[in-house]
C-alpha positions in Angstrom: 108.7 89.3 80.9 108.1 92.7 79.8 107.3 95.0 83.2 105.6 98.1 82.7 106.5 101.3 84.5 106.7 105.1 84.9 109.8 107.4 84.6 112.6 105.7 86.6 112.7 108.9 88.9 109.3 108.5 90.2 110.2 105.2 92.0 112.1 107.3 94.4 109.4 108.9 96.2 108.7 108.1 99.8 105.5 107.7 101.2 103.7 106.5 104.5 104.3 102.9 103.9 107.5 102.4 101.9 108.8 105.1 104.3 112.5 105.7 103.1 112.7 108.9 104.5 112.5 107.7 108.2 115.7 108.0 110.2 116.1 104.1 111.1 115.3 103.3 107.6 117.6 105.7 106.1 120.4 104.8 108.5 120.1 101.4 107.7 120.3 102.3 103.4 123.6 104.5 104.3 124.9 102.0 106.6 124.9 99.5 103.4 125.8 102.2 101.0 128.8 102.9 102.9 129.7 99.3 103.0 129.1 98.9 99.0 130.0 101.9 97.0 128.3 100.9 93.6 124.1 100.3 93.1 124.5 96.8 91.9 126.7 95.8 95.3 124.6 98.4 97.4 121.4 96.6 95.9 122.5 93.3 96.4 123.3 94.0 100.0 119.7 95.2 100.6 118.3 92.7 99.1 120.6 90.0 101.3 119.4 92.0 104.6 115.8 91.8 103.8 115.9 88.2 102.6 117.7 87.0 105.5 117.7 89.4 108.3 113.5 89.7 108.3 111.7 86.7 109.0 108.8 85.6 106.9 105.8 85.7 109.0 104.3 82.4 108.3 107.8 81.1 108.5 108.5 82.0 111.8 104.5 81.6 112.9 104.5 85.3 114.1 101.4 86.9 114.6 103.0 90.7 114.7 101.4 92.8 111.9 104.0 94.8 110.3 103.3 96.7 107.1 105.4 100.1 106.5 109.1 99.9 106.1 110.1 101.0 109.5 107.4 98.4 111.0 109.5 95.6 109.3 113.1 97.0 110.3 112.1 97.4 114.0 109.9 94.2 114.4 112.5 92.3 112.0 109.2 90.0 110.5 107.0 90.9 107.8 104.9 89.1 105.1 106.3 89.0 101.6 104.2 92.6 100.8 105.9 94.0 104.0 109.3 92.7 103.3 109.1 94.1 99.7 108.3 97.8 100.9 111.3 97.9 103.2 113.5 96.8 100.6 112.1 99.2 98.0 112.7 101.9 101.1 116.2 100.9 101.6 117.0 101.0 97.9 115.1 104.3 97.1 116.8 106.1 100.3 120.1 106.0 98.5 118.9 106.6 94.9 118.2 103.4 93.1 114.7 103.7 91.8 112.6 100.5 93.0 108.7 99.4 92.4 106.3 97.0 93.7 105.3 93.8 91.7 103.0 91.0 92.3 102.4 87.7 91.4 98.9 85.6 91.5 100.2 82.0 92.8 98.5 78.7 93.1 99.3 75.2 94.2 96.5 73.2 91.9 94.9 75.8 89.9 91.7 76.8 92.1 93.3 78.1 95.1 95.1 81.6 94.8 96.8 84.1 96.6 99.2 87.3 95.7 102.8 87.3 95.9 104.6 90.6 96.6 108.0 91.2 94.5 110.0 94.2 94.1 111.6 95.7 90.7 114.6 97.5 90.6 115.9 99.5 87.7 119.6 99.3 86.8 121.8 99.6 84.0 118.8 101.1 81.7 116.0 98.2 82.7 113.8 96.6 85.4 114.4 93.5 87.1 112.2 91.8 89.5 113.7 90.6 92.7 112.1 88.4 95.6 113.0 89.3 99.4 110.8 86.7 100.9 113.2 84.6 102.3 114.6 81.3 101.6 113.9 77.9 103.0 114.3 74.2 101.9 112.4 74.0 98.2 112.7 77.9 97.8 116.0 79.3 96.4 115.4 83.3 95.7 118.6 85.1 94.9 119.7 88.8 93.5 120.2 88.5 89.5 120.3 91.1 87.2 120.6 88.3 84.3 118.2 85.7 84.8 115.2 86.0 87.4 115.6 83.9 90.7 112.4 84.2 92.6 110.9 82.0 94.9 108.2 81.0 92.3 107.7 81.4 88.7 104.2 81.8 87.3 102.3 79.1 85.5 100.0 80.0 82.9 98.8 76.4 82.6 97.7 76.4 86.6 95.9 80.0 86.0 99.1 81.7 87.6 100.3 85.2 86.2 102.9 87.6 86.3 101.1 91.2 86.8 103.5 93.5 84.7 102.8 96.8 86.2 105.6 98.2 88.3 103.6 100.1 91.0 105.0 103.5 92.8 103.1 102.5 96.1 101.4 99.5 97.3 98.6 98.5 95.6 95.1 99.7 97.2 93.9 95.7 97.4 97.1 94.9 99.2 96.5 97.7 101.9 92.9 97.2 102.4 93.7 93.4 103.4 95.8 95.1 106.3 92.9 97.5 107.5 92.3 96.7 111.1 94.7 93.6 111.4 95.8 92.9 114.6 97.1 89.5 114.3 99.1 88.2 111.1 98.3 84.8 111.0 94.7 85.6 111.5 94.9 88.1 108.7 96.3 85.3 106.0 93.6 83.0 107.1 90.9 85.0 106.3 92.1 88.3 104.5 94.8 87.6 102.0 94.2 89.0 98.5 93.7 86.5 95.6 94.1 88.5 92.5 94.6 92.3 91.5 91.6 94.3 89.5 92.8 94.7 86.3 94.7 98.1 85.5 96.3 99.8 82.8 98.5 102.3 84.6 101.4 101.6 87.3 99.6 103.9 89.5 96.2 102.4 90.3 93.2 104.1 91.8 91.9 102.6 95.0 90.0 99.4 94.4 87.8 96.8 96.6 90.2 94.2 97.8 89.5 90.3 96.7 90.1 88.0 99.6 90.4 84.3 100.1 89.4 82.0 103.4 92.0 79.9 104.9 90.4 76.8 103.2 91.4 78.5 99.8 94.7 79.7 100.5 97.5 77.7 98.6 99.5 75.2 100.5 102.7 77.2 99.7 101.6 80.3 101.8 100.9 78.2 105.0 103.5 77.2 107.8 104.9 73.7 107.1 
């Protein structure tokens, strides 16, 4: 799909969530860069680290709440959104433009939840990656040619790919984490189901849209 983004240089910023300037995140990025000199191999290594070394909260049944890149790196666990924050931060820390993307996914066309992705700018174009973490039935891979995401959106089921590449985490996602103390409880009661419509990759703060556990797609729940 055609992605909608700002100038790639804008996607090198650090902020409180995608905190690539934090010493721990920067140290990881530097280590990976020493081992992988060119941008493609470095990006692939960063993707592999986040996908494989950071547990997905649902898969691990881990209640710890992590949101910023630093928190995710320290605790080694996070939801899809949180893992994208770490991957984007690591890439930005070593000069690879990286933004945040979202999908709206469902099992049956009635229950929906947002899924977080990363978009990286290499070879003059944007490429989406999914560091969620693999398990039986999910095989997301680093690819600059054909997308290999955990899930492909199915429009006939009401699913969609949002085309915007965001510089910072969307306010809808951040709002869902407000006052959260338990990741499993958060997923039961507070995950966003969609993004409000926007025409800019740098949205204004918006109210979150949430779903109850009984409306959360099974693909986001532990087996």
